[in-house]
FIKOLZA-1660 file (N, C-alpha, C; in steps of 0.1 Angstrom, whole numbers, plus 5000, padded with zeros to 4 digits):
% residues 135
   i   px   py   pz ch aa at
   1 1729 1116 6382  A  M  N
   1 1738 1127 6377  A  M CA
   1 1751 1121 6375  A  M  C
   2 1757 1123 6363  A  N  N
   2 1771 1119 6360  A  N CA
   2 1779 1132 6359  A  N  C
   3 1790 1133 6366  A  C  N
   3 1798 1145 6365  A  C CA
   3 1813 1140 6365  A  C  C
   4 1821 1147 6357  A  R  N
   4 1835 1144 6357  A  R CA
   4 1843 1157 6354  A  R  C
   5 1856 1157 6358  A  V  N
   5 1865 1168 6355  A  V CA
   5 1876 1163 6347  A  V  C
   6 1882 1172 6340  A  Y  N
   6 1893 1169 6331  A  Y CA
   6 1902 1181 6329  A  Y  C
   7 1914 1179 6323  A  P  N
   7 1922 1191 6321  A  P CA
   7 1916 1201 6311  A  P  C
   8 1916 1213 6314  A  H  N
   8 1910 1223 6306  A  H CA
   8 1918 1225 6293  A  H  C
   9 1912 1230 6283  A  T  N
   9 1918 1234 6271  A  T CA
   9 1912 1247 6266  A  T  C
  10 1920 1256 6261  A  L  N
  10 1915 1269 6256  A  L CA
  10 1908 1268 6243  A  L  C
  11 1909 1256 6236  A  E  N
  11 1903 1255 6223  A  E CA
  11 1889 1249 6224  A  E  C
  12 1885 1244 6235  A  K  N
  12 1871 1238 6236  A  K CA
  12 1861 1249 6237  A  K  C
  13 1849 1247 6230  A  P  N
  13 1839 1257 6231  A  P CA
  13 1830 1255 6244  A  P  C
  14 1834 1259 6255  A  Y  N
  14 1827 1258 6268  A  Y CA
  14 1814 1266 6267  A  Y  C
  15 1804 1262 6275  A  R  N
  15 1791 1269 6276  A  R CA
  15 1790 1276 6289  A  R  C
  16 1797 1271 6300  A  F  N
  16 1795 1277 6313  A  F CA
  16 1809 1279 6320  A  F  C
  17 1809 1287 6330  A  V  N
  17 1821 1289 6339  A  V CA
  17 1816 1287 6353  A  V  C
  18 1825 1281 6361  A  V  N
  18 1823 1279 6375  A  V CA
  18 1835 1285 6382  A  V  C
  19 1833 1293 6393  A  V  N
  19 1844 1300 6400  A  V CA
  19 1843 1296 6414  A  V  C
  20 1854 1289 6419  A  F  N
  20 1856 1287 6433  A  F CA
  20 1864 1298 6438  A  F  C
  21 1859 1306 6448  A  S  N
  21 1866 1318 6452  A  S CA
  21 1869 1317 6467  A  S  C
  22 1881 1322 6470  A  K  N
  22 1885 1323 6484  A  K CA
  22 1886 1338 6488  A  K  C
  23 1882 1341 6500  A  Y  N
  23 1883 1354 6506  A  Y CA
  23 1886 1353 6521  A  Y  C
  24 1896 1359 6525  A  Q  N
  24 1901 1358 6539  A  Q CA
  24 1903 1344 6543  A  Q  C
  25 1908 1336 6534  A  G  N
  25 1911 1322 6537  A  G CA
  25 1900 1312 6537  A  G  C
  26 1888 1317 6533  A  K  N
  26 1876 1308 6533  A  K CA
  26 1869 1308 6520  A  K  C
  27 1862 1298 6517  A  L  N
  27 1854 1296 6505  A  L CA
  27 1842 1306 6505  A  L  C
  28 1841 1314 6495  A  L  N
  28 1830 1324 6494  A  L CA
  28 1820 1318 6484  A  L  C
  29 1808 1316 6489  A  L  N
  29 1796 1311 6481  A  L CA
  29 1785 1322 6481  A  L  C
  30 1777 1320 6471  A  S  N
  30 1766 1330 6469  A  S CA
  30 1752 1323 6470  A  S  C
  31 1742 1330 6474  A  R  N
  31 1728 1325 6475  A  R CA
  31 1719 1333 6466  A  R  C
  32 1713 1326 6456  A  H  N
  32 1704 1332 6447  A  H CA
  32 1691 1337 6454  A  H  C
  33 1686 1348 6449  A  R  N
  33 1674 1354 6456  A  R CA
  33 1662 1344 6456  A  R  C
  34 1661 1335 6447  A  E  N
  34 1650 1326 6446  A  E CA
  34 1652 1312 6452  A  E  C
  35 1664 1310 6459  A  R  N
  35 1667 1297 6465  A  R CA
  35 1672 1299 6479  A  R  C
  36 1673 1288 6487  A  T  N
  36 1678 1288 6500  A  T CA
  36 1691 1281 6501  A  T  C
  37 1696 1277 6489  A  T  N
  37 1709 1269 6488  A  T CA
  37 1720 1278 6484  A  T  C
  38 1732 1273 6485  A  W  N
  38 1745 1280 6482  A  W CA
  38 1751 1274 6470  A  W  C
  39 1758 1283 6463  A  E  N
  39 1765 1280 6450  A  E CA
  39 1777 1288 6448  A  E  C
  40 1786 1282 6439  A  T  N
  40 1798 1290 6435  A  T CA
  40 1793 1301 6426  A  T  C
  41 1802 1310 6423  A  Q  N
  41 1799 1320 6413  A  Q CA
  41 1801 1314 6399  A  Q  C
  42 1793 1318 6389  A  G  N
  42 1794 1313 6376  A  G CA
  42 1782 1314 6368  A  G  C
  43 1782 1309 6356  A  G  N
  43 1771 1310 6347  A  G CA
  43 1774 1308 6333  A  G  C
  44 1765 1312 6324  A  H  N
  44 1767 1311 6309  A  H CA
  44 1778 1320 6304  A  H  C
  45 1785 1315 6294  A  I  N
  45 1794 1324 6287  A  I CA
  45 1786 1331 6276  A  I  C
  46 1787 1344 6276  A  E  N
  46 1779 1352 6267  A  E CA
  46 1786 1352 6253  A  E  C
  47 1778 1354 6242  A  P  N
  47 1784 1355 6229  A  P CA
  47 1795 1365 6228  A  P  C
  48 1807 1361 6223  A  G  N
  48 1818 1370 6221  A  G CA
  48 1827 1370 6234  A  G  C
  49 1823 1364 6245  A  E  N
  49 1832 1363 6257  A  E CA
  49 1841 1351 6256  A  E  C
  50 1853 1353 6262  A  T  N
  50 1861 1342 6265  A  T CA
  50 1857 1336 6278  A  T  C
  51 1861 1323 6281  A  P  N
  51 1858 1318 6294  A  P CA
  51 1863 1327 6306  A  P  C
  52 1875 1332 6304  A  L  N
  52 1881 1341 6314  A  L CA
  52 1873 1353 6316  A  L  C
  53 1868 1359 6306  A  E  N
  53 1860 1372 6307  A  E CA
  53 1847 1368 6314  A  E  C
  54 1841 1357 6310  A  A  N
  54 1828 1353 6317  A  A CA
  54 1830 1350 6331  A  A  C
  55 1841 1344 6335  A  A  N
  55 1844 1341 6349  A  A CA
  55 1846 1354 6357  A  A  C
  56 1853 1364 6351  A  Q  N
  56 1855 1376 6358  A  Q CA
  56 1842 1384 6360  A  Q  C
  57 1834 1384 6349  A  R  N
  57 1821 1391 6350  A  R CA
  57 1812 1384 6360  A  R  C
  58 1811 1371 6360  A  E  N
  58 1802 1364 6369  A  E CA
  58 1807 1365 6383  A  E  C
  59 1820 1365 6386  A  L  N
  59 1825 1367 6399  A  L CA
  59 1821 1380 6405  A  L  C
  60 1822 1391 6397  A  W  N
  60 1818 1404 6402  A  W CA
  60 1802 1404 6404  A  W  C
  61 1795 1400 6394  A  E  N
  61 1780 1400 6395  A  E CA
  61 1775 1392 6407  A  E  C
  62 1781 1381 6410  A  E  N
  62 1775 1372 6420  A  E CA
  62 1782 1373 6434  A  E  C
  63 1793 1381 6435  A  S  N
  63 1799 1383 6448  A  S CA
  63 1803 1397 6451  A  S  C
  64 1804 1406 6441  A  G  N
  64 1808 1420 6444  A  G CA
  64 1824 1421 6444  A  G  C
  65 1831 1410 6440  A  A  N
  65 1846 1411 6441  A  A CA
  65 1851 1423 6432  A  A  C
  66 1859 1431 6439  A  K  N
  66 1865 1442 6432  A  K CA
  66 1879 1440 6427  A  K  C
  67 1887 1434 6436  A  R  N
  67 1901 1431 6433  A  R CA
  67 1903 1416 6436  A  R  C
  68 1909 1410 6425  A  F  N
  68 1911 1395 6427  A  F CA
  68 1921 1390 6416  A  F  C
  69 1926 1379 6419  A  S  N
  69 1934 1372 6408  A  S CA
  69 1926 1359 6405  A  S  C
  70 1926 1355 6393  A  I  N
  70 1918 1344 6388  A  I CA
  70 1926 1335 6378  A  I  C
  71 1924 1322 6379  A  R  N
  71 1931 1313 6370  A  R CA
  71 1923 1301 6367  A  R  C
  72 1925 1295 6355  A  P  N
  72 1917 1283 6352  A  P CA
  72 1923 1271 6360  A  P  C
  73 1914 1262 6363  A  L  N
  73 1918 1250 6371  A  L CA
  73 1916 1237 6362  A  L  C
  74 1904 1235 6357  A  C  N
  74 1900 1223 6349  A  C CA
  74 1888 1225 6341  A  C  C
  75 1884 1216 6334  A  G  N
  75 1871 1216 6327  A  G CA
  75 1862 1206 6334  A  G  C
  76 1849 1207 6332  A  Y  N
  76 1839 1197 6338  A  Y CA
  76 1829 1194 6328  A  Y  C
  77 1823 1183 6330  A  W  N
  77 1811 1178 6322  A  W CA
  77 1801 1172 6331  A  W  C
  78 1789 1175 6330  A  A  N
  78 1778 1169 6338  A  A CA
  78 1766 1166 6329  A  A  C
  79 1759 1154 6333  A  K  N
  79 1748 1150 6325  A  K CA
  79 1738 1144 6334  A  K  C
  80 1725 1147 6332  A  D  N
  80 1714 1140 6339  A  D CA
  80 1703 1138 6328  A  D  C
  81 1691 1134 6333  A  D  N
  81 1680 1131 6323  A  D CA
  81 1675 1144 6317  A  D  C
  82 1678 1156 6322  A  K  N
  82 1674 1168 6317  A  K CA
  82 1683 1174 6306  A  K  C
  83 1695 1169 6305  A  G  N
  83 1705 1174 6296  A  G CA
  83 1719 1173 6301  A  G  C
  84 1728 1180 6295  A  S  N
  84 1742 1181 6299  A  S CA
  84 1748 1195 6298  A  S  C
  85 1759 1196 6305  A  S  N
  85 1766 1209 6305  A  S CA
  85 1780 1207 6306  A  S  C
  86 1788 1216 6300  A  D  N
  86 1802 1215 6302  A  D CA
  86 1808 1229 6303  A  D  C
  87 1818 1230 6311  A  G  N
  87 1824 1243 6313  A  G CA
  87 1838 1243 6318  A  G  C
  88 1843 1255 6320  A  M  N
  88 1856 1257 6325  A  M CA
  88 1855 1261 6340  A  M  C
  89 1864 1256 6348  A  V  N
  89 1864 1259 6363  A  V CA
  89 1876 1268 6366  A  V  C
  90 1873 1278 6374  A  F  N
  90 1884 1288 6377  A  F CA
  90 1885 1288 6392  A  F  C
  91 1896 1293 6397  A  F  N
  91 1899 1296 6411  A  F CA
  91 1902 1311 6412  A  F  C
  92 1895 1318 6421  A  A  N
  92 1898 1332 6423  A  A CA
  92 1902 1335 6437  A  A  C
  93 1912 1342 6439  A  Q  N
  93 1917 1347 6452  A  Q CA
  93 1912 1362 6453  A  Q  C
  94 1902 1364 6461  A  I  N
  94 1896 1378 6462  A  I CA
  94 1904 1386 6473  A  I  C
  95 1908 1397 6469  A  E  N
  95 1915 1407 6478  A  E CA
  95 1906 1417 6484  A  E  C
  96 1896 1421 6476  A  E  N
  96 1887 1431 6481  A  E CA
  96 1873 1429 6475  A  E  C
  97 1863 1429 6485  A  L  N
  97 1849 1428 6481  A  L CA
  97 1842 1441 6482  A  L  C
  98 1834 1444 6472  A  G  N
  98 1826 1456 6472  A  G CA
  98 1811 1452 6476  A  G  C
  99 1802 1461 6473  A  E  N
  99 1788 1457 6476  A  E CA
  99 1783 1447 6465  A  E  C
 100 1775 1438 6470  A  L  N
 100 1769 1428 6461  A  L CA
 100 1760 1436 6451  A  L  C
 101 1762 1434 6438  A  P  N
 101 1753 1441 6428  A  P CA
 101 1739 1437 6429  A  P  C
 102 1730 1446 6426  A  E  N
 102 1715 1443 6427  A  E CA
 102 1712 1435 6415  A  E  C
 103 1714 1422 6415  A  R  N
 103 1711 1413 6404  A  R CA
 103 1704 1401 6410  A  R  C
 104 1709 1389 6406  A  E  N
 104 1701 1377 6410  A  E CA
 104 1706 1372 6424  A  E  C
 105 1717 1376 6429  A  M  N
 105 1721 1370 6442  A  M CA
 105 1716 1378 6454  A  M  C
 106 1712 1372 6465  A  A  N
 106 1707 1378 6477  A  A CA
 106 1718 1381 6487  A  A  C
 107 1728 1372 6487  A  E  N
 107 1739 1373 6497  A  E CA
 107 1750 1364 6494  A  E  C
 108 1761 1367 6501  A  T  N
 108 1773 1358 6501  A  T CA
 108 1776 1354 6515  A  T  C
 109 1784 1343 6516  A  A  N
 109 1788 1339 6530  A  A CA
 109 1801 1331 6528  A  A  C
 110 1809 1331 6539  A  L  N
 110 1822 1324 6539  A  L CA
 110 1820 1311 6546  A  L  C
 111 1827 1301 6541  A  F  N
 111 1826 1287 6546  A  F CA
 111 1840 1281 6547  A  F  C
 112 1842 1272 6557  A  D  N
 112 1854 1265 6559  A  D CA
 112 1854 1253 6549  A  D  C
 113 1842 1248 6546  A  A  N
 113 1841 1236 6537  A  A CA
 113 1827 1238 6530  A  A  C
 114 1825 1229 6520  A  L  N
 114 1812 1230 6513  A  L CA
 114 1801 1227 6523  A  L  C
 115 1790 1235 6523  A  P  N
 115 1778 1232 6532  A  P CA
 115 1770 1221 6526  A  P  C
 116 1761 1216 6533  A  Q  N
 116 1752 1205 6528  A  Q CA
 116 1741 1211 6519  A  Q  C
 117 1738 1224 6521  A  E  N
 117 1727 1230 6513  A  E CA
 117 1732 1236 6500  A  E  C
 118 1735 1228 6490  A  L  N
 118 1741 1232 6478  A  L CA
 118 1730 1233 6467  A  L  C
 119 1731 1242 6458  A  T  N
 119 1721 1243 6447  A  T CA
 119 1724 1232 6437  A  T  C
 120 1736 1228 6435  A  Y  N
 120 1740 1217 6426  A  Y CA
 120 1747 1206 6434  A  Y  C
 121 1740 1198 6442  A  P  N
 121 1747 1189 6451  A  P CA
 121 1753 1177 6444  A  P  C
 122 1750 1174 6432  A  D  N
 122 1756 1163 6424  A  D CA
 122 1768 1168 6416  A  D  C
 123 1769 1181 6414  A  I  N
 123 1780 1186 6406  A  I CA
 123 1791 1193 6414  A  I  C
 124 1787 1202 6423  A  T  N
 124 1796 1210 6430  A  T CA
 124 1807 1202 6438  A  T  C
 125 1803 1192 6446  A  P  N
 125 1813 1184 6453  A  P CA
 125 1823 1177 6444  A  P  C
 126 1819 1172 6433  A  V  N
 126 1828 1165 6424  A  V CA
 126 1838 1175 6419  A  V  C
 127 1834 1187 6414  A  I  N
 127 1843 1197 6409  A  I CA
 127 1852 1202 6421  A  I  C
 128 1846 1204 6432  A  Y  N
 128 1853 1209 6444  A  Y CA
 128 1865 1200 6448  A  Y  C
 129 1863 1187 6448  A  R  N
 129 1873 1178 6452  A  R CA
 129 1885 1180 6443  A  R  C
 130 1883 1182 6430  A  Q  N
 130 1894 1185 6420  A  Q CA
 130 1900 1198 6423  A  Q  C
 131 1892 1208 6424  A  A  N
 131 1896 1222 6425  A  A CA
 131 1903 1224 6439  A  A  C
 132 1899 1218 6449  A  E  N
 132 1904 1220 6463  A  E CA
 132 1919 1216 6463  A  E  C
 133 1923 1206 6456  A  Q  N
 133 1937 1203 6455  A  Q CA
 133 1946 1214 6449  A  Q  C
 134 1940 1222 6441  A  L  N
 134 1947 1233 6434  A  L CA
 134 1947 1246 6441  A  L  C
 135 1939 1247 6452  A  F  N
 135 1938 1260 6459  A  F CA
 135 1951 1263 6465  A  F  C
% end
């Protein structure tokens, strides 16, 4: 897996968003119903959505965040033998969590640092090292 981060630009046609979120001073991660691993909130940018709109939607869908501030941090690009992806990375400071919507996520949890059990172990730590400096 090859992964790198770079300064974001609003003109680039990103496909994905990644959201590193903090709540009560800790990193908030989500666990998908079909996995035992942890991941940031994020996903595909829907047609007609801006990266910011996608990040706000994904943050709510995957964490239940009700009140938060969110800002762009950087862009990322990752490639392996199955393909490549690129996206915009955001940081969200969550003020209030509601119930987790009945969608694809089973639960959320708070962490002091990235856990070993990550859904994307070759991508998340690379992006996190860049994003962590900006928290």
